C-alpha positions in Angstrom: -1.4 -5.0 19.8 -0.6 -4.9 23.7 3.0 -5.2 25.6 3.4 -6.0 28.9 3.1 -2.7 31.9 0.6 -1.2 29.0 -2.7 0.3 29.5 -3.7 -2.2 27.2 -3.1 -5.2 29.8 -4.9 -8.1 31.1 -8.8 -8.3 30.1 -9.7 -5.4 31.7 -7.2 -3.0 29.2 -9.0 -5.2 26.3 -11.7 -4.5 26.5 -11.2 -1.2 27.0 -9.3 -1.3 24.2 -12.0 -2.9 22.1 -14.3 0.2 23.1 -12.2 3.1 20.7 -14.2 4.8 19.2 -10.8 5.0 16.5 -13.0 8.0 14.2 -9.6 9.5 13.1 -8.1 6.0 12.4 -10.8 5.2 9.7 -11.0 8.4 8.6 -7.1 8.9 7.4 -6.1 5.6 8.6 -7.7 1.7 7.9 -9.5 2.1 4.9 -6.2 3.6 3.2 -3.8 1.0 4.7 -6.4 -1.6 2.6 -6.2 0.3 -0.5 -2.6 0.2 0.5 -2.8 -4.2 0.5 -5.4 -4.4 -2.0 -2.6 -3.1 -4.7 -0.5 -5.5 -3.8 -2.5 -9.1 -1.9 -4.9 -10.6 -4.3 -7.5 -13.0 -2.7 -7.2 -16.3 -1.3 -3.5 -14.9 -0.2 -2.0 -14.8 3.2 -2.8 -11.0 4.5 -1.0 -10.6 9.1 -2.4 -8.5 11.1 0.6 -7.9 13.7 -0.9 -7.0 16.2 -4.1 -7.4 15.6 -6.1 -6.5 19.5 -10.1 -7.3 19.6 -9.6 -7.8 15.4 -11.9 -5.7 14.6 -9.9 -4.1 11.7 -8.7 -7.9 10.9 -11.6 -9.2 9.5 -13.0 -5.8 7.9 -9.6 -6.6 6.3 -10.8 -9.9 5.2 -14.6 -9.3 3.9 -12.7 -5.8 2.0 -9.6 -7.9 0.4 -11.0 -11.9 0.7 -7.9 -12.6 2.3 -6.3 -15.4 4.0 -6.0 -12.8 7.5 -4.1 -13.9 10.5 -3.9 -11.9 13.4 -1.6 -12.6 16.2 -1.1 -10.5 19.3 0.8 -10.9 22.3 -2.0 -10.5 24.8 -4.4 -13.4 25.4 -6.8 -11.7 26.2 -7.0 -9.3 23.0 -7.3 -12.6 20.9 -9.8 -14.0 23.4 -11.6 -10.3 22.4 -10.9 -10.9 18.7 -12.1 -15.1 18.5 -14.8 -14.2 19.8 -15.7 -11.5 17.5 -13.5 -11.1 13.9 -15.1 -14.0 12.7 -14.0 -13.9 9.6 -10.5 -13.8 10.4 -9.5 -17.9 9.7 -6.7 -17.7 12.4 -4.5 -16.4 15.1 -1.9 -16.6 17.1 0.1 -15.6 20.2 3.3 -14.1 20.4 5.8 -14.9 22.9 9.1 -13.0 23.3 9.0 -11.1 20.0 8.3 -14.9 18.2 4.8 -15.8 16.6 4.2 -19.7 17.4 3.0 -21.4 14.5 4.2 -19.3 11.7 7.3 -20.8 9.4 9.2 -18.6 7.6 7.9 -16.5 4.2 4.6 -17.6 5.0 3.3 -13.9 4.4 2.0 -12.8 1.2 1.2 -9.3 3.6 1.5 -7.3 6.1 0.2 -5.2 8.4 0.7 -3.1 11.6 -1.4 -0.5 12.6 -0.2 1.6 16.3 2.0 -0.7 17.4 5.4 1.2 17.3 3.9 3.2 20.2 3.8 0.5 22.0 7.7 -0.1 22.3 9.6 1.1 25.1 13.5 1.6 23.1 14.7 1.4 19.1 15.3 -1.9 19.6 12.2 -3.1 20.1 10.8 -1.4 17.0 14.3 -3.6 15.3 12.9 -6.4 16.8 9.3 -6.3 16.0 10.3 -5.3 11.6 12.2 -9.1 12.0 10.0 -10.6 13.5 7.6 -9.4 10.2 10.7 -10.1 8.3 10.7 -13.4 8.9 7.4 -13.8 8.3 6.6 -12.1 4.9 7.8 -13.9 1.6 10.9 -12.5 -0.5 9.3 -8.9 -2.3 6.2 -8.9 0.3 4.8 -6.3 1.0 4.4 -4.8 4.8 1.7 -1.9 5.3 2.3 -0.1 9.1 0.3 2.2 10.3 1.4 5.1 13.2 0.7 8.6 14.5 3.1 11.3 14.5 4.3 11.5 17.8 5.0 16.0 16.1 0.8 16.1 15.9 1.5 16.4 19.6 -1.2 18.6 22.0 -4.1 18.9 19.0 -7.5 17.6 19.5 -8.7 15.4 16.9 -12.0 13.8 16.5 -11.3 10.9 17.8 -7.6 11.0 20.3 -5.3 13.7 21.1 -1.2 13.2 21.3 0.5 14.0 24.0 -0.1 17.3 25.5 -0.7 21.1 23.9 2.9 22.3 23.3 5.5 19.2 24.6 8.3 18.4 22.2 9.0 14.9 22.1 12.4 13.4 21.9 12.4 9.4 20.3 10.8 6.7 22.3 10.2 9.9 25.4 7.3 8.7 26.9 4.0 10.0 26.0 0.3 9.7 26.8 -1.8 9.9 24.6 -5.9 9.7 25.0 -8.9 8.5 23.3 -11.9 8.4 22.6 -14.2 5.6 24.0 -17.7 5.1 21.8 -19.7 6.4 25.1 -18.1 9.9 24.3 -15.7 9.5 27.4 -11.8 9.6 27.0 -9.4 6.7 27.7 -5.5 7.7 28.8 -2.7 5.8 27.8 0.8 5.6 27.9 3.1 5.7 24.5 6.0 6.1 23.6 7.1 9.1 20.8 8.8 7.1 17.8 9.5 9.6 15.5 7.5 9.1 11.7 11.4 9.7 9.9 13.1 6.7 11.8 10.8 4.1 10.9 12.6 3.7 7.1 16.2 3.0 8.3 14.9 1.0 11.1 13.0 -1.8 8.5 15.9 -1.0 6.6 18.5 -2.2 9.0 16.2 -5.7 9.6 15.5 -5.9 6.0 13.5 -4.1 3.8 14.2 -1.4 0.8 11.5 0.5 -1.4 10.1 2.4 2.3 7.8 5.1 0.8 5.8 7.0 3.8 1.9 9.1 2.6 0.3 11.1 4.8 -3.8 10.8 3.6 -5.6 13.8 3.8 -9.4 14.8 4.2 -9.3 16.0 0.8 -8.0 11.6 -0.1 -10.3 10.1 2.1 -13.3 10.7 0.0 -13.8 7.5 -2.0 -12.0 6.1 -0.1 -13.5 6.0 3.9 -16.4 5.3 4.9 -18.9 8.5 2.8 -20.9 8.8 5.7 -18.5 8.9 8.0 -16.4 11.7 6.1 -19.7 13.6 5.6 -20.6 13.4 9.2 -18.4 15.7 11.0 -16.1 19.3 10.0 -12.9 17.4 10.8 -11.1 20.3 10.8 -7.8 19.8 12.8 -8.0 16.4 10.6 -8.0 18.7 7.7 -4.9 21.2 9.2 -2.3 18.7 10.6 -3.3 15.2 10.0 -1.7 13.2 12.6 -1.4 10.0 11.3 1.8 8.6 8.7 1.6 4.9 6.5 4.6 3.3 5.4 5.1 1.0 2.7 8.1 -1.4 2.1 9.4 -4.6 0.7 11.3 -7.7 2.3 14.5 -8.0 0.6 
């Protein structure tokens, strides 16, 4: 997901995002998002990836779930990359002025939203994203939200570090996140710290109910994430302090 003024703006930013390693996410994040969706969506139903970026997760979801996946993003450059590589995704749409172009209300059987909130500068912006997602979902349909926990600041994970060691961040504070690239170097980007316990309250205001949160662990990743990935590293930091939280809620 790209917002104006973030590190992922424009063509250069889109290419940088596409080169992120994301090993921690593929261990403790995306596989658990897809497992949650697998229990709530059937093959052929519509799954919107809100903030699809270069489309890697959307493409994987289409192949694993058999759903009709639709990717949406605020960045034309991200969507250009996604169209070129995410061949299993059915369609792509641009988000303009907070609204997804070309998608009517109640069109989605599920929405996933991965690592979008940290790019948003205000609580009102978070609420706006949740409100637009609620517009897309049919009543009773699920939203599965993946976020990092800013309370885990300073810890060196396999592919990311949130903020600085010893720092504490208030809601909305600017925080620098370091992401490991596939070549082993690090990409820094400006983010915002939104505590995970804020999400259920905002979801309720946006028209969701029954919000539940889950923090996946390395032990749980056995049988969920790719076996070679689970066995390939010690995951010491991820074991000690898992940094990712999945929030699931239903459209009222």
